A tleap script that builds the chain and sets N, CA, C and O, in Angstrom:
source leaprc.protein.ff14SB
mol = sequence {
  NMET ALA LYS LYS PHE ALA ALA LEU ARG ALA
  ALA MET SER PRO ARG ALA ARG GLU LEU ALA
  GLU ALA LYS ALA GLN LYS LEU LEU ALA GLU
  MET PRO LEU TYR GLU LEU ARG GLN ALA ARG
  GLY LEU SER GLN LYS MET LEU ALA GLU VAL
  LEU HIE VAL GLN GLN PRO ALA ILE ALA LYS
  MET GLU LYS ARG THR ASP MET TYR ILE SER
  THR LEU ARG SER HIE ILE GLU ALA MET GLY
  GLY GLN LEU GLU ILE THR ALA ARG PHE PRO
  GLU GLY SER VAL ARG ILE GLY ASN PHE ALA
  GLU SER GLY LYS VAL SER ALA CSER
}
set mol.1.N position { 127.316 64.649 125.044 }
set mol.1.CA position { 128.463 65.476 125.265 }
set mol.1.C position { 128.042 66.837 125.961 }
set mol.1.O position { 127.089 67.497 125.547 }
set mol.2.N position { 128.750 67.179 126.954 }
set mol.2.CA position { 128.379 68.383 127.670 }
set mol.2.C position { 128.785 69.629 126.860 }
set mol.2.O position { 129.802 69.662 126.167 }
set mol.3.N position { 127.910 70.660 126.997 }
set mol.3.CA position { 128.234 71.921 126.313 }
set mol.3.C position { 128.700 72.917 127.319 }
set mol.3.O position { 128.291 72.890 128.480 }
set mol.4.N position { 129.561 73.803 126.874 }
set mol.4.CA position { 130.058 74.859 127.765 }
set mol.4.C position { 128.946 75.847 127.997 }
set mol.4.O position { 128.113 76.100 127.126 }
set mol.5.N position { 128.952 76.423 129.239 }
set mol.5.CA position { 127.940 77.377 129.601 }
set mol.5.C position { 127.988 78.608 128.653 }
set mol.5.O position { 126.956 79.150 128.258 }
set mol.6.N position { 129.178 79.005 128.323 }
set mol.6.CA position { 129.332 80.189 127.475 }
set mol.6.C position { 128.681 79.965 126.100 }
set mol.6.O position { 128.154 80.917 125.525 }
set mol.7.N position { 128.700 78.710 125.543 }
set mol.7.CA position { 128.083 78.428 124.306 }
set mol.7.C position { 126.526 78.462 124.432 }
set mol.7.O position { 125.801 78.968 123.575 }
set mol.8.N position { 126.094 77.894 125.546 }
set mol.8.CA position { 124.677 77.909 125.743 }
set mol.8.C position { 124.135 79.332 125.982 }
set mol.8.O position { 123.049 79.680 125.518 }
set mol.9.N position { 124.887 80.114 126.689 }
set mol.9.CA position { 124.490 81.537 126.946 }
set mol.9.C position { 124.446 82.317 125.619 }
set mol.9.O position { 123.538 83.113 125.377 }
set mol.10.N position { 125.466 82.059 124.761 }
set mol.10.CA position { 125.514 82.773 123.490 }
set mol.10.C position { 124.332 82.439 122.609 }
set mol.10.O position { 123.922 83.253 121.782 }
set mol.11.N position { 123.801 81.294 122.773 }
set mol.11.CA position { 122.634 80.836 121.949 }
set mol.11.C position { 121.278 81.443 122.459 }
set mol.11.O position { 120.266 81.438 121.758 }
set mol.12.N position { 121.324 81.957 123.705 }
set mol.12.CA position { 120.139 82.548 124.288 }
set mol.12.C position { 119.779 83.874 123.618 }
set mol.12.O position { 120.652 84.591 123.128 }
set mol.13.N position { 118.467 84.195 123.603 }
set mol.13.CA position { 118.079 85.513 123.104 }
set mol.13.C position { 118.507 86.600 124.150 }
set mol.13.O position { 118.722 86.318 125.329 }
set mol.14.N position { 118.608 87.799 123.659 }
set mol.14.CA position { 118.970 88.894 124.611 }
set mol.14.C position { 117.970 88.980 125.775 }
set mol.14.O position { 118.367 89.259 126.906 }
set mol.15.N position { 116.694 88.746 125.511 }
set mol.15.CA position { 115.668 88.815 126.562 }
set mol.15.C position { 115.867 87.665 127.564 }
set mol.15.O position { 115.733 87.882 128.769 }
set mol.16.N position { 116.180 86.466 127.100 }
set mol.16.CA position { 116.390 85.338 127.975 }
set mol.16.C position { 117.611 85.549 128.824 }
set mol.16.O position { 117.596 85.214 130.009 }
set mol.17.N position { 118.709 86.113 128.245 }
set mol.17.CA position { 119.897 86.456 129.024 }
set mol.17.C position { 119.555 87.458 130.146 }
set mol.17.O position { 119.971 87.310 131.296 }
set mol.18.N position { 118.772 88.492 129.751 }
set mol.18.CA position { 118.378 89.500 130.716 }
set mol.18.C position { 117.573 88.891 131.873 }
set mol.18.O position { 117.810 89.230 133.032 }
set mol.19.N position { 116.643 88.012 131.573 }
set mol.19.CA position { 115.812 87.353 132.606 }
set mol.19.C position { 116.707 86.480 133.483 }
set mol.19.O position { 116.553 86.458 134.704 }
set mol.20.N position { 117.615 85.782 132.876 }
set mol.20.CA position { 118.498 84.867 133.646 }
set mol.20.C position { 119.382 85.726 134.593 }
set mol.20.O position { 119.585 85.379 135.756 }
set mol.21.N position { 119.864 86.784 134.087 }
set mol.21.CA position { 120.734 87.697 134.940 }
set mol.21.C position { 119.960 88.272 136.097 }
set mol.21.O position { 120.484 88.378 137.206 }
set mol.22.N position { 118.711 88.649 135.853 }
set mol.22.CA position { 117.877 89.244 136.897 }
set mol.22.C position { 117.591 88.209 137.981 }
set mol.22.O position { 117.578 88.512 139.174 }
set mol.23.N position { 117.363 86.973 137.524 }
set mol.23.CA position { 117.036 85.865 138.483 }
set mol.23.C position { 118.308 85.582 139.322 }
set mol.23.O position { 118.233 85.404 140.538 }
set mol.24.N position { 119.447 85.545 138.660 }
set mol.24.CA position { 120.739 85.302 139.356 }
set mol.24.C position { 120.995 86.421 140.375 }
set mol.24.O position { 121.422 86.138 141.494 }
set mol.25.N position { 120.755 87.629 140.025 }
set mol.25.CA position { 121.010 88.751 140.922 }
set mol.25.C position { 119.997 88.683 142.162 }
set mol.25.O position { 120.354 89.062 143.278 }
set mol.26.N position { 118.807 88.216 141.924 }
set mol.26.CA position { 117.838 88.116 143.000 }
set mol.26.C position { 118.284 86.983 143.975 }
set mol.26.O position { 118.198 87.121 145.195 }
set mol.27.N position { 118.752 85.890 143.394 }
set mol.27.CA position { 119.234 84.766 144.269 }
set mol.27.C position { 120.457 85.191 145.063 }
set mol.27.O position { 120.604 84.797 146.220 }
set mol.28.N position { 121.337 85.986 144.468 }
set mol.28.CA position { 122.513 86.474 145.174 }
set mol.28.C position { 122.178 87.523 146.268 }
set mol.28.O position { 122.901 87.664 147.254 }
set mol.29.N position { 121.080 88.235 146.061 }
set mol.29.CA position { 120.691 89.315 146.947 }
set mol.29.C position { 119.997 88.758 148.213 }
set mol.29.O position { 119.959 89.440 149.237 }
set mol.30.N position { 119.462 87.557 148.154 }
set mol.30.CA position { 118.775 86.951 149.282 }
set mol.30.C position { 119.311 85.549 149.476 }
set mol.30.O position { 119.179 84.682 148.613 }
set mol.31.N position { 119.933 85.346 150.660 }
set mol.31.CA position { 120.456 84.024 150.958 }
set mol.31.C position { 120.565 83.863 152.470 }
set mol.31.O position { 120.728 84.847 153.190 }
set mol.32.N position { 120.476 82.653 152.940 }
set mol.32.CA position { 120.662 82.423 154.352 }
set mol.32.C position { 122.166 82.590 154.746 }
set mol.32.O position { 123.056 82.530 153.897 }
set mol.33.N position { 122.409 82.801 156.072 }
set mol.33.CA position { 123.783 83.035 156.501 }
set mol.33.C position { 124.785 81.976 156.080 }
set mol.33.O position { 125.912 82.320 155.727 }
set mol.34.N position { 124.417 80.689 156.104 }
set mol.34.CA position { 125.357 79.661 155.734 }
set mol.34.C position { 125.770 79.800 154.267 }
set mol.34.O position { 126.939 79.614 153.928 }
set mol.35.N position { 124.807 80.127 153.398 }
set mol.35.CA position { 125.128 80.330 151.985 }
set mol.35.C position { 126.025 81.543 151.786 }
set mol.35.O position { 126.953 81.521 150.977 }
set mol.36.N position { 125.739 82.581 152.522 }
set mol.36.CA position { 126.584 83.779 152.456 }
set mol.36.C position { 128.022 83.475 152.873 }
set mol.36.O position { 128.989 83.869 152.221 }
set mol.37.N position { 128.114 82.758 153.987 }
set mol.37.CA position { 129.502 82.361 154.463 }
set mol.37.C position { 130.198 81.529 153.387 }
set mol.37.O position { 131.364 81.770 153.075 }
set mol.38.N position { 129.503 80.573 152.832 }
set mol.38.CA position { 130.138 79.729 151.759 }
set mol.38.C position { 130.501 80.545 150.567 }
set mol.38.O position { 131.573 80.362 149.992 }
set mol.39.N position { 129.609 81.472 150.167 }
set mol.39.CA position { 129.857 82.306 149.001 }
set mol.39.C position { 131.124 83.229 149.250 }
set mol.39.O position { 131.831 83.594 148.310 }
set mol.40.N position { 131.356 83.566 150.490 }
set mol.40.CA position { 132.524 84.379 150.832 }
set mol.40.C position { 133.784 83.496 150.952 }
set mol.40.O position { 134.878 84.010 151.187 }
set mol.41.N position { 133.627 82.153 150.787 }
set mol.41.CA position { 134.815 81.264 150.848 }
set mol.41.C position { 135.248 80.956 152.248 }
set mol.41.O position { 136.413 80.622 152.461 }
set mol.42.N position { 134.373 81.050 153.210 }
set mol.42.CA position { 134.717 80.833 154.588 }
set mol.42.C position { 134.152 79.518 155.112 }
set mol.42.O position { 133.048 79.132 154.726 }
set mol.43.N position { 134.866 78.837 155.964 }
set mol.43.CA position { 134.327 77.623 156.637 }
set mol.43.C position { 133.802 78.118 157.961 }
set mol.43.O position { 134.077 79.239 158.390 }
set mol.44.N position { 133.008 77.218 158.621 }
set mol.44.CA position { 132.491 77.566 159.929 }
set mol.44.C position { 133.685 77.661 160.894 }
set mol.44.O position { 133.650 78.484 161.808 }
set mol.45.N position { 134.699 76.879 160.727 }
set mol.45.CA position { 135.903 76.889 161.612 }
set mol.45.C position { 136.593 78.299 161.497 }
set mol.45.O position { 136.921 78.947 162.490 }
set mol.46.N position { 136.782 78.714 160.219 }
set mol.46.CA position { 137.444 79.982 160.010 }
set mol.46.C position { 136.664 81.160 160.679 }
set mol.46.O position { 137.247 82.026 161.332 }
set mol.47.N position { 135.376 81.144 160.489 }
set mol.47.CA position { 134.522 82.149 161.090 }
set mol.47.C position { 134.569 82.119 162.623 }
set mol.47.O position { 134.618 83.151 163.292 }
set mol.48.N position { 134.552 80.914 163.131 }
set mol.48.CA position { 134.634 80.746 164.609 }
set mol.48.C position { 135.960 81.314 165.165 }
set mol.48.O position { 135.973 81.936 166.227 }
set mol.49.N position { 137.005 81.107 164.479 }
set mol.49.CA position { 138.333 81.674 164.892 }
set mol.49.C position { 138.246 83.189 164.949 }
set mol.49.O position { 138.714 83.801 165.909 }
set mol.50.N position { 137.649 83.801 163.929 }
set mol.50.CA position { 137.565 85.285 163.916 }
set mol.50.C position { 136.697 85.768 165.043 }
set mol.50.O position { 137.012 86.770 165.684 }
set mol.51.N position { 135.589 85.063 165.304 }
set mol.51.CA position { 134.680 85.488 166.387 }
set mol.51.C position { 135.023 85.000 167.765 }
set mol.51.O position { 134.320 85.293 168.732 }
set mol.52.N position { 136.141 84.230 167.862 }
set mol.52.CA position { 136.584 83.656 169.151 }
set mol.52.C position { 135.504 82.811 169.830 }
set mol.52.O position { 135.236 82.934 171.025 }
set mol.53.N position { 134.900 81.949 169.009 }
set mol.53.CA position { 133.938 80.960 169.537 }
set mol.53.C position { 134.276 79.577 168.979 }
set mol.53.O position { 135.166 79.446 168.138 }
set mol.54.N position { 133.606 78.601 169.420 }
set mol.54.CA position { 133.807 77.251 168.911 }
set mol.54.C position { 132.980 77.050 167.654 }
set mol.54.O position { 131.953 77.706 167.482 }
set mol.55.N position { 133.410 76.149 166.768 }
set mol.55.CA position { 132.742 75.920 165.473 }
set mol.55.C position { 131.260 75.530 165.650 }
set mol.55.O position { 130.452 75.974 164.835 }
set mol.56.N position { 130.841 74.729 166.658 }
set mol.56.CA position { 129.446 74.390 166.832 }
set mol.56.C position { 128.565 75.622 167.112 }
set mol.56.O position { 127.370 75.604 166.817 }
set mol.57.N position { 129.153 76.694 167.682 }
set mol.57.CA position { 128.384 77.930 167.931 }
set mol.57.C position { 128.028 78.555 166.595 }
set mol.57.O position { 126.937 79.110 166.467 }
set mol.58.N position { 128.888 78.494 165.604 }
set mol.58.CA position { 128.589 79.042 164.257 }
set mol.58.C position { 127.505 78.205 163.611 }
set mol.58.O position { 126.562 78.753 163.040 }
set mol.59.N position { 127.620 76.885 163.689 }
set mol.59.CA position { 126.550 76.027 163.131 }
set mol.59.C position { 125.208 76.358 163.714 }
set mol.59.O position { 124.216 76.487 162.997 }
set mol.60.N position { 125.179 76.499 165.052 }
set mol.60.CA position { 123.939 76.816 165.731 }
set mol.60.C position { 123.389 78.210 165.319 }
set mol.60.O position { 122.186 78.378 165.119 }
set mol.61.N position { 124.269 79.164 165.204 }
set mol.61.CA position { 123.828 80.509 164.838 }
set mol.61.C position { 123.261 80.540 163.468 }
set mol.61.O position { 122.294 81.260 163.219 }
set mol.62.N position { 123.841 79.764 162.532 }
set mol.62.CA position { 123.354 79.762 161.149 }
set mol.62.C position { 122.014 79.129 161.000 }
set mol.62.O position { 121.335 79.359 159.999 }
set mol.63.N position { 121.602 78.340 161.953 }
set mol.63.CA position { 120.310 77.676 161.963 }
set mol.63.C position { 119.211 78.464 162.630 }
set mol.63.O position { 118.036 78.125 162.489 }
set mol.64.N position { 119.565 79.509 163.355 }
set mol.64.CA position { 118.621 80.317 164.061 }
set mol.64.C position { 117.761 81.176 163.143 }
set mol.64.O position { 118.218 81.673 162.113 }
set mol.65.N position { 116.500 81.337 163.545 }
set mol.65.CA position { 115.664 82.307 162.795 }
set mol.65.C position { 115.440 83.608 163.554 }
set mol.65.O position { 114.824 84.547 163.049 }
set mol.66.N position { 115.965 83.640 164.804 }
set mol.66.CA position { 115.795 84.788 165.659 }
set mol.66.C position { 117.081 84.996 166.422 }
set mol.66.O position { 117.553 84.070 167.081 }
set mol.67.N position { 117.668 86.187 166.358 }
set mol.67.CA position { 118.892 86.486 167.099 }
set mol.67.C position { 119.019 87.930 167.355 }
set mol.67.O position { 118.341 88.741 166.723 }
set mol.68.N position { 119.877 88.283 168.274 }
set mol.68.CA position { 120.179 89.711 168.561 }
set mol.68.C position { 120.779 90.363 167.300 }
set mol.68.O position { 121.487 89.715 166.530 }
set mol.69.N position { 120.481 91.652 167.110 }
set mol.69.CA position { 121.112 92.367 165.971 }
set mol.69.C position { 122.605 92.449 166.156 }
set mol.69.O position { 123.352 92.393 165.179 }
set mol.70.N position { 123.065 92.584 167.408 }
set mol.70.CA position { 124.507 92.672 167.675 }
set mol.70.C position { 125.198 91.303 167.245 }
set mol.70.O position { 126.312 91.306 166.721 }
set mol.71.N position { 124.539 90.218 167.472 }
set mol.71.CA position { 125.046 88.916 167.051 }
set mol.71.C position { 125.140 88.843 165.574 }
set mol.71.O position { 126.173 88.442 165.039 }
set mol.72.N position { 124.098 89.216 164.891 }
set mol.72.CA position { 124.123 89.190 163.416 }
set mol.72.C position { 125.146 90.166 162.912 }
set mol.72.O position { 125.855 89.835 161.962 }
set mol.73.N position { 125.280 91.364 163.486 }
set mol.73.CA position { 126.347 92.283 163.065 }
set mol.73.C position { 127.687 91.723 163.191 }
set mol.73.O position { 128.507 91.879 162.286 }
set mol.74.N position { 127.973 91.053 164.304 }
set mol.74.CA position { 129.287 90.462 164.490 }
set mol.74.C position { 129.589 89.385 163.468 }
set mol.74.O position { 130.717 89.275 162.987 }
set mol.75.N position { 128.586 88.594 163.137 }
set mol.75.CA position { 128.704 87.551 162.161 }
set mol.75.C position { 129.055 88.155 160.784 }
set mol.75.O position { 130.002 87.728 160.122 }
set mol.76.N position { 128.266 89.154 160.381 }
set mol.76.CA position { 128.455 89.811 159.090 }
set mol.76.C position { 129.843 90.524 159.049 }
set mol.76.O position { 130.552 90.417 158.049 }
set mol.77.N position { 130.218 91.225 160.097 }
set mol.77.CA position { 131.529 91.864 160.144 }
set mol.77.C position { 132.689 90.914 160.070 }
set mol.77.O position { 133.727 91.213 159.481 }
set mol.78.N position { 132.498 89.752 160.682 }
set mol.78.CA position { 133.551 88.704 160.628 }
set mol.78.C position { 133.756 88.206 159.282 }
set mol.78.O position { 134.838 87.697 158.989 }
set mol.79.N position { 132.749 88.312 158.378 }
set mol.79.CA position { 132.842 87.901 156.970 }
set mol.79.C position { 133.356 89.051 156.063 }
set mol.79.O position { 133.526 88.917 154.852 }
set mol.80.N position { 133.592 90.204 156.763 }
set mol.80.CA position { 134.103 91.340 155.987 }
set mol.80.C position { 133.046 92.338 155.501 }
set mol.80.O position { 133.325 93.242 154.714 }
set mol.81.N position { 131.816 92.134 156.005 }
set mol.81.CA position { 130.724 93.018 155.522 }
set mol.81.C position { 130.303 94.034 156.602 }
set mol.81.O position { 130.943 94.191 157.641 }
set mol.82.N position { 129.243 94.674 156.303 }
set mol.82.CA position { 128.647 95.720 157.206 }
set mol.82.C position { 127.163 95.494 157.227 }
set mol.82.O position { 126.547 95.373 156.168 }
set mol.83.N position { 126.566 95.434 158.399 }
set mol.83.CA position { 125.076 95.190 158.511 }
set mol.83.C position { 124.392 96.543 158.454 }
set mol.83.O position { 124.787 97.500 159.120 }
set mol.84.N position { 123.332 96.586 157.619 }
set mol.84.CA position { 122.488 97.762 157.542 }
set mol.84.C position { 121.046 97.263 157.721 }
set mol.84.O position { 120.677 96.239 157.147 }
set mol.85.N position { 120.252 97.954 158.485 }
set mol.85.CA position { 118.860 97.637 158.715 }
set mol.85.C position { 118.014 98.639 157.976 }
set mol.85.O position { 118.122 99.844 158.201 }
set mol.86.N position { 117.145 98.129 157.065 }
set mol.86.CA position { 116.314 98.992 156.243 }
set mol.86.C position { 114.888 98.620 156.365 }
set mol.86.O position { 114.547 97.448 156.211 }
set mol.87.N position { 113.991 99.605 156.648 }
set mol.87.CA position { 112.568 99.310 156.631 }
set mol.87.C position { 112.015 99.732 155.260 }
set mol.87.O position { 112.304 100.831 154.787 }
set mol.88.N position { 111.216 98.852 154.619 }
set mol.88.CA position { 110.677 99.113 153.341 }
set mol.88.C position { 109.163 99.371 153.466 }
set mol.88.O position { 108.431 98.583 154.065 }
set mol.89.N position { 108.723 100.482 152.890 }
set mol.89.CA position { 107.339 100.863 152.829 }
set mol.89.C position { 106.890 101.102 151.447 }
set mol.89.O position { 107.743 101.323 150.588 }
set mol.90.N position { 105.598 101.078 151.133 }
set mol.90.CA position { 105.168 101.326 149.761 }
set mol.90.C position { 105.688 102.683 149.195 }
set mol.90.O position { 105.927 102.814 147.995 }
set mol.91.N position { 105.853 103.676 150.090 }
set mol.91.CA position { 106.301 104.937 149.551 }
set mol.91.C position { 107.792 105.126 149.566 }
set mol.91.O position { 108.277 106.176 149.146 }
set mol.92.N position { 108.543 104.145 150.037 }
set mol.92.CA position { 109.986 104.222 149.966 }
set mol.92.C position { 110.625 103.466 151.129 }
set mol.92.O position { 109.943 102.916 151.993 }
set mol.93.N position { 111.940 103.460 151.120 }
set mol.93.CA position { 112.748 102.767 152.159 }
set mol.93.C position { 113.439 103.741 153.128 }
set mol.93.O position { 113.808 104.854 152.754 }
set mol.94.N position { 113.601 103.298 154.364 }
set mol.94.CA position { 114.302 104.133 155.374 }
set mol.94.C position { 115.340 103.210 156.012 }
set mol.94.O position { 115.041 102.091 156.428 }
set mol.95.N position { 116.561 103.718 156.073 }
set mol.95.CA position { 117.630 103.011 156.779 }
set mol.95.C position { 117.519 103.392 158.281 }
set mol.95.O position { 117.475 104.571 158.632 }
set mol.96.N position { 117.477 102.380 159.132 }
set mol.96.CA position { 117.356 102.582 160.554 }
set mol.96.C position { 118.797 102.824 161.092 }
set mol.96.O position { 119.644 101.933 161.027 }
set mol.97.N position { 119.041 103.970 161.592 }
set mol.97.CA position { 120.362 104.395 161.971 }
set mol.97.C position { 120.838 103.969 163.333 }
set mol.97.O position { 122.048 103.898 163.549 }
set mol.98.N position { 119.957 103.682 164.261 }
set mol.98.CA position { 120.433 103.385 165.623 }
set mol.98.C position { 121.028 101.991 165.748 }
set mol.98.O position { 121.513 101.659 166.829 }
set mol.99.N position { 121.027 101.154 164.720 }
set mol.99.CA position { 121.672 99.875 164.695 }
set mol.99.C position { 122.975 99.915 163.950 }
set mol.99.O position { 123.650 98.893 163.824 }
set mol.100.N position { 123.352 101.098 163.443 }
set mol.100.CA position { 124.567 101.220 162.575 }
set mol.100.C position { 125.820 101.251 163.386 }
set mol.100.O position { 126.872 100.954 162.821 }
set mol.101.N position { 125.822 101.566 164.608 }
set mol.101.CA position { 127.057 101.682 165.434 }
set mol.101.C position { 127.654 100.298 165.619 }
set mol.101.O position { 126.983 99.380 166.092 }
set mol.102.N position { 128.906 100.154 165.246 }
set mol.102.CA position { 129.561 98.856 165.395 }
set mol.102.C position { 130.211 98.774 166.789 }
set mol.102.O position { 130.670 99.761 167.362 }
set mol.103.N position { 130.217 97.533 167.289 }
set mol.103.CA position { 130.848 97.355 168.593 }
set mol.103.C position { 131.303 95.889 168.623 }
set mol.103.O position { 130.771 95.042 167.906 }
set mol.104.N position { 132.264 95.624 169.440 }
set mol.104.CA position { 132.748 94.242 169.593 }
set mol.104.C position { 131.822 93.507 170.509 }
set mol.104.O position { 131.742 93.811 171.699 }
set mol.105.N position { 131.118 92.541 169.969 }
set mol.105.CA position { 130.107 91.779 170.739 }
set mol.105.C position { 130.351 90.281 170.507 }
set mol.105.O position { 130.675 89.851 169.400 }
set mol.106.N position { 130.187 89.512 171.571 }
set mol.106.CA position { 130.374 88.072 171.415 }
set mol.106.C position { 129.243 87.516 170.505 }
set mol.106.O position { 128.184 88.127 170.359 }
set mol.107.N position { 129.505 86.371 169.919 }
set mol.107.CA position { 128.562 85.780 168.962 }
set mol.107.C position { 127.661 84.734 169.635 }
set mol.107.O position { 127.431 83.660 169.078 }
set mol.108.N position { 127.162 85.045 170.815 }
set mol.108.CA position { 126.304 84.116 171.534 }
set mol.108.C position { 124.824 84.367 171.162 }
set mol.108.O position { 123.936 83.681 171.666 }
savepdb mol mol.pdb
quit
């Protein structure tokens, strides 16, 4: 018989719940574009309509490991987000400001 998640969670120690929550937050903080799109409840077709491209262009973009920042920004903005570029160093993080300006760019 299957148990409800709430019952399983209630049986966990506070430390185990804390570790599980930390792991869940880490997984949510780092994900590929296609998972982010799915988590936002969007299909490739819906995103293609917003970006005024064909659905195969979205599929291709989500598989890329290298793209223009403007292309990535358009993709993120079409999902309702805002792209920020941050450089992380041992002594701290710096937000790179010259990529912050939004503009209407095609998703090619």
